[in-house]
C-alpha distance (Angstrom), angle and dihedral (degrees) to the residues before:
residue distance angle dihedral
M1 . . .
E2 7.44 . .
G3 3.52 159.4 .
L4 3.71 127.6 18.3
V5 3.75 111.8 -63.0
N6 3.78 124.5 175.9
S7 3.79 109.9 -137.4
R8 3.76 133.0 177.0
I9 3.78 112.5 -160.8
I10 3.71 119.4 -149.7
P11 3.89 112.7 -168.7
I12 3.74 111.8 -143.2
R13 3.88 96.8 179.0
A14 3.84 109.1 171.4
S15 46.24 50.5 138.9
C16 3.27 114.0 85.0
R17 3.73 81.9 67.9
R18 3.66 111.3 -63.2
H19 3.77 126.7 164.7
Y20 3.75 114.4 -154.4
S21 3.70 109.8 -147.1
V22 3.82 116.0 -155.5
F23 3.80 135.3 156.9
L24 3.75 97.0 -124.7
P25 3.77 134.9 6.8
T26 3.81 120.7 -91.4
F27 3.76 112.4 -111.2
S28 3.79 115.2 -145.6
L29 3.77 129.5 -156.8
Q30 3.83 88.9 -128.9
L31 3.77 90.1 61.7
R32 3.72 91.2 48.1
N33 3.76 91.9 48.8
K34 3.78 89.0 58.5
N35 3.74 93.8 50.9
L36 3.78 94.2 54.2
N37 3.77 93.8 79.7
K38 3.82 98.0 45.2
G39 3.70 100.6 94.5
Q40 3.81 94.6 -78.0
V41 3.83 113.3 165.5
W42 3.69 119.8 -149.8
M43 3.81 126.0 -153.3
M44 3.76 114.2 -104.3
R45 3.68 111.1 -109.6
R46 3.73 126.5 -132.1
P47 3.82 116.5 -93.1
K48 3.75 112.1 -89.7
S49 3.70 119.1 -161.3
L50 3.83 90.1 -165.5
D51 3.81 96.7 53.7
S52 3.77 93.3 104.9
I53 3.81 90.5 51.3
A54 3.84 93.3 47.2
A55 3.82 93.3 46.0
S56 3.86 92.9 56.8
I57 3.79 102.0 34.5
Q58 3.79 121.2 103.1
P59 3.85 120.5 -133.8
L60 3.78 108.0 -69.7
E61 3.75 112.5 -116.4
A62 3.78 123.7 -156.4
S63 3.86 105.7 -93.7
T64 3.80 91.5 -132.1
T65 3.74 138.1 3.7
G66 3.85 130.4 -131.0
N67 3.81 121.6 41.5
I68 3.81 101.8 1.6
D69 3.76 128.8 155.9
N70 3.80 101.7 -122.9
R71 3.77 93.4 150.2
Q72 3.84 88.2 95.9
P73 3.81 107.2 62.1
S74 3.77 119.5 -138.3
K75 3.73 121.5 -117.8
E76 3.80 90.2 -104.0
V77 3.79 91.6 50.3
L78 3.85 90.0 51.5
E79 3.75 92.6 47.2
L80 3.83 91.3 53.3
W81 3.82 93.7 45.7
R82 3.84 90.9 51.7
S83 3.86 93.1 44.7
A84 3.81 97.1 45.5
D85 3.78 114.0 126.9
A86 3.83 91.8 -168.9
V87 3.78 133.9 33.0
C88 3.83 122.1 -167.0
F89 3.82 118.2 -159.7
D90 3.77 129.1 -162.4
V91 3.78 109.5 -136.4
D92 3.90 112.9 -150.0
S93 3.81 112.5 69.7
T94 3.82 89.5 -1.0
V95 3.80 114.8 55.3
C96 3.82 87.6 15.7
V97 3.76 127.5 37.1
D98 3.82 93.4 -131.9
E99 3.77 136.6 63.7
G100 3.77 99.4 -119.4
I101 3.76 99.0 -149.0
D102 3.84 90.6 49.9
E103 3.81 90.8 51.1
L104 3.79 91.9 48.3
A105 3.84 91.6 47.5
E106 3.78 91.4 49.4
F107 3.80 89.1 51.9
C108 3.82 89.1 51.3
G109 3.85 91.0 46.7
A110 3.81 102.5 -102.4
G111 3.69 101.3 92.4
K112 3.89 103.9 129.5
A113 3.84 97.0 47.6
V114 3.75 93.0 46.4
A115 3.84 93.9 47.1
E116 3.82 89.4 57.1
W117 3.75 91.5 56.2
T118 3.75 91.2 46.2
A119 3.83 91.4 54.9
R120 3.78 91.2 51.2
A121 3.83 92.8 48.8
M122 3.82 95.7 47.8
G123 3.79 90.3 46.1
G124 3.75 89.4 54.5
S125 3.79 97.7 -120.4
V126 3.84 96.2 123.5
P127 3.78 132.4 32.1
F128 3.81 110.3 -90.3
E129 3.87 95.9 -126.7
E130 3.77 88.8 53.3
A131 3.69 93.4 52.7
L132 3.85 94.9 42.6
S133 3.84 91.4 52.3
A134 3.78 93.0 45.1
R135 3.89 94.2 48.8
L136 3.76 93.5 49.7
S137 3.88 93.1 46.1
L138 3.80 87.2 58.5
F139 3.77 95.4 67.5
K140 3.86 110.5 1.3
P141 3.78 99.8 -149.6
S142 3.80 116.5 -138.9
L143 3.84 122.3 -140.7
A144 3.85 89.9 -108.2
Q145 3.82 90.8 52.1
V146 3.81 91.1 50.2
Q147 3.84 93.2 47.9
N148 3.91 90.4 46.6
F149 3.84 90.8 49.2
L150 3.86 90.7 52.0
N151 3.75 92.2 47.7
K152 3.89 93.9 49.7
R153 3.82 99.2 34.4
P154 3.82 114.2 40.9
P155 3.76 116.1 -170.3
R156 3.78 118.3 -79.1
I157 3.79 109.4 -139.4
S158 3.82 121.6 -147.9
P159 3.79 115.4 -110.3
G160 3.82 111.8 -92.8
I161 3.81 99.1 12.7
E162 3.78 94.7 107.4
E163 3.84 91.6 52.6
L164 3.83 90.9 45.6
V165 3.81 94.0 51.1
K166 3.82 90.5 47.0
K167 3.81 90.4 51.6
L168 3.77 92.3 48.5
K169 3.77 91.5 50.0
A170 3.83 90.6 49.6
R171 3.82 86.6 58.5
N172 3.84 91.1 51.1
T173 3.72 90.6 -111.1
D174 3.85 112.9 150.0
V175 3.82 115.9 -128.1
Y176 3.78 126.2 -150.2
L177 3.81 136.6 -175.7
I178 3.77 112.5 -141.5
S179 3.85 111.4 -175.7
G180 3.74 144.3 166.1
G181 3.74 84.7 -154.1
F182 3.72 128.3 88.6
R183 3.80 130.1 -74.7
Q184 3.81 92.4 -138.5
M185 3.78 88.5 64.2
I186 3.74 98.2 35.4
N187 3.85 97.9 53.0
P188 3.84 91.4 74.3
V189 3.79 89.2 51.9
A190 3.82 93.2 49.7
S191 3.86 88.6 49.8
I192 3.76 92.1 55.1
L193 3.84 91.1 49.7
G194 3.78 95.3 41.7
I195 3.76 93.0 -119.6
P196 3.85 113.7 154.0
Q197 3.76 119.0 -118.8
E198 3.83 92.6 -118.7
N199 3.82 87.6 63.1
I200 3.81 93.7 59.5
F201 3.79 117.7 94.4
A202 3.78 110.8 -176.4
N203 3.76 145.2 121.4
Q204 3.73 127.1 -75.9
L205 3.86 127.8 -137.3
L206 3.76 114.1 -141.4
F207 3.69 124.9 -147.7
G208 3.88 133.3 -174.8
S209 3.85 126.4 -120.8
S210 3.81 89.7 -85.3
G211 3.85 93.3 49.2
E212 3.82 94.3 -102.4
F213 3.75 118.8 148.4
L214 3.71 113.9 -99.1
G215 3.80 101.8 170.5
F216 3.81 133.9 -100.7
D217 3.77 135.5 -59.5
A218 3.80 104.5 -92.4
N219 3.85 90.2 -167.7
E220 3.75 92.0 75.0
P221 3.80 110.2 100.5
T222 3.77 90.8 -138.0
S223 3.79 90.0 61.9
R224 3.75 93.9 78.5
S225 3.80 145.3 44.1
G226 3.78 111.5 -69.4
G227 3.77 91.3 15.7
K228 3.77 98.9 124.9
A229 3.89 88.4 52.7
T230 3.87 88.7 50.4
A231 3.82 93.0 47.5
V232 3.88 91.2 49.5
Q233 3.78 92.2 46.3
Q234 3.83 92.0 51.0
I235 3.84 93.1 46.5
R236 3.74 90.4 52.1
K237 3.76 93.3 45.5
V238 3.95 91.8 50.5
K239 3.74 97.2 42.5
G240 3.82 98.4 34.8
Y241 3.81 94.7 -134.0
K242 3.78 113.5 -177.4
A243 3.83 96.6 -155.6
L244 3.80 125.5 21.4
V245 3.76 129.6 179.6
M246 3.76 128.8 -158.0
I247 3.80 120.5 -154.5
G248 3.85 122.1 -170.6
D249 3.82 146.9 110.9
G250 3.77 105.8 -118.5
A251 3.83 144.2 74.1
T252 3.72 89.5 -105.9
D253 3.69 91.0 58.3
L254 3.77 92.5 49.1
E255 3.80 89.1 54.6
A256 3.82 90.0 66.0
R257 3.72 90.0 75.9
K258 3.74 95.6 87.9
P259 3.82 132.0 123.8
G260 3.79 106.9 -73.4
G261 3.81 89.7 20.4
A262 3.86 133.8 69.6
N263 3.75 117.1 -8.8
L264 3.73 89.9 -159.1
F265 3.80 136.5 31.6
I266 3.80 116.9 -157.9
C267 3.80 115.5 -170.0
Y268 3.80 113.1 -145.4
A269 3.82 107.2 -159.6
G270 3.79 98.9 172.4
V271 3.80 91.2 113.9
Q272 3.77 107.7 18.5
H273 3.77 122.8 19.7
R274 3.79 106.1 -156.3
E275 3.78 102.6 -175.6
S276 3.83 97.5 -161.4
V277 3.81 89.8 53.6
A278 3.76 96.7 40.0
A279 3.84 93.5 53.6
K280 3.80 90.2 58.2
A281 3.69 96.7 48.0
N282 3.78 124.0 109.6
W283 3.84 88.6 -137.3
L284 3.79 130.2 14.8
V285 3.80 117.1 -156.0
F286 3.77 132.3 172.8
S287 3.80 96.4 -169.4
F288 3.76 132.9 38.0
T289 3.76 87.5 -135.4
D290 3.84 87.6 79.5
L291 3.83 88.9 59.4
I292 3.69 94.4 45.5
T293 3.90 93.7 48.8
A294 3.79 89.5 50.0
L295 3.85 90.5 59.3
E296 3.82 93.2 53.8
């Protein structure tokens, strides 16, 4: 975010001296760790009768694999969803209806080749870091191109996500964006949803002093296979969450359901239905309305 996974994708579309130019600073877990003991006051959460259950339960695995009907959540899945004190969202093809890197590549004239690599990465058939490096090498976006892209193509938010995030916040549930995409393109999305910058875990494009493409920050956990799982595990360790849910569409999102990570993986297939991922999810939804309704 990876062993070989067959996946059929069904679109549903409705220093030498180098100056790294970025739009906003990268936030690290190490910095946040240091801040936790400096008199920070956290908002008191709502009482949760299921806290003791959520604290002890292991990540829920899908009961079977193959053609299962996981569109109807079990009682245990519903309880975990309603008692979650943190929800982590994938961004591309989940919070947004596009794959950001594919859209940027198309804007720069390399759309088809990059989209093929994205499909392989999200299906789990190649290591994520390999796919990320290969995709960027196909078009090497400059800072000017990225800025122009953001000006001309603002993010397209998935139907229902704004309402869902508002409802989660009203329940004092923390919301995070965990993405293999790039912070420069995710910052505007976070702004729309009112998600603080410190709750974004994503990659960072690096540019030279003249705005030329240099690569990406390989120190970000989301830049390599298993990175989303690592990010989720570290978030939970730092914040001490009792029940954490991961929502996404790809194999890298499914990986987050590991001991010490997400208790629950919800597959959102409203944009891309990746059958090999959906079959292993605790809950498969095609609309965020299902998740909103379950909270009421």
